[in-house]
C-alpha positions in Angstrom: 12.6 -5.5 -13.8 10.8 -2.7 -15.7 10.5 0.7 -14.1 7.0 1.3 -12.7 5.5 4.7 -12.1 2.5 5.1 -9.9 1.9 8.7 -11.0 2.6 10.1 -7.5 5.5 12.2 -8.7 3.2 15.0 -9.7 1.8 15.3 -6.2 3.0 17.6 -3.4 5.4 16.1 -0.9 2.7 16.0 1.8 0.2 14.3 -0.6 2.8 11.7 -1.5 3.5 11.0 2.1 -0.2 10.7 2.9 -0.6 8.0 0.2 2.5 6.2 1.3 1.4 6.2 5.0 -2.1 5.1 4.0 -0.6 2.2 2.1 0.4 0.5 5.4 -2.7 1.3 7.4 -6.2 -0.2 7.6 -7.7 0.4 4.1 -11.3 0.6 5.4 -10.7 3.4 7.9 -7.7 5.6 8.4 -8.6 8.2 11.1 -7.9 11.8 10.1 -6.3 12.5 13.5 -3.7 9.8 12.8 -2.9 11.3 9.4 -2.6 14.7 10.9 -0.1 13.4 13.5 1.9 11.4 10.9 2.2 14.3 8.5 2.8 16.9 11.3 -0.1 18.9 10.1 -1.5 21.2 12.7 -4.3 22.8 10.7 -7.2 20.5 10.0 -8.0 22.5 6.9 -4.6 21.6 5.4 -5.4 17.9 5.8 -8.8 18.4 4.3 -7.2 20.1 1.2 -4.8 17.2 0.8 -7.5 14.6 1.2 -9.7 16.5 -1.3 -7.0 16.7 -3.9 -6.3 13.0 -3.6 -10.0 12.3 -3.6 -10.4 14.1 -6.9 -7.7 11.8 -8.3 -9.6 8.8 -6.9 -6.6 7.8 -4.7 -8.6 8.2 -1.5 -12.2 8.3 -0.4 -13.5 10.3 2.6 -15.3 8.1 5.1 -19.0 8.6 5.4 -18.4 9.8 9.0 -16.0 12.4 7.7 -13.5 11.4 10.4 -11.2 9.4 8.2 -10.4 8.1 4.7 -10.4 4.8 2.8 -7.8 3.7 0.3 -8.2 0.9 -2.3 -6.3 -2.3 -1.4 -4.8 -2.5 -4.9 -3.4 1.0 -4.5 -1.9 0.0 -1.1 -0.3 -3.1 -2.7 1.2 -1.1 -5.5 2.6 1.6 -3.2 4.1 -1.0 -0.9 5.6 -2.9 -3.8 7.1 0.1 -5.6 
């Protein structure tokens, strides 16, 4: 099987963890509070920075309500597979 790279290697450890957690959660709405708890992030601003950096790479989208994120199903599938 050929080696597959998703391009996550260049992300910070917390950003990688966020994407990997998100790959197993509801793609249509992942609550920010859940991500904060999973990542052990106490400062909301830290999570906002992580989400913003991943959003600029089109890996996540901020929910319209601002209280969570969305992740594309194909990205979820790729993260779970590799």
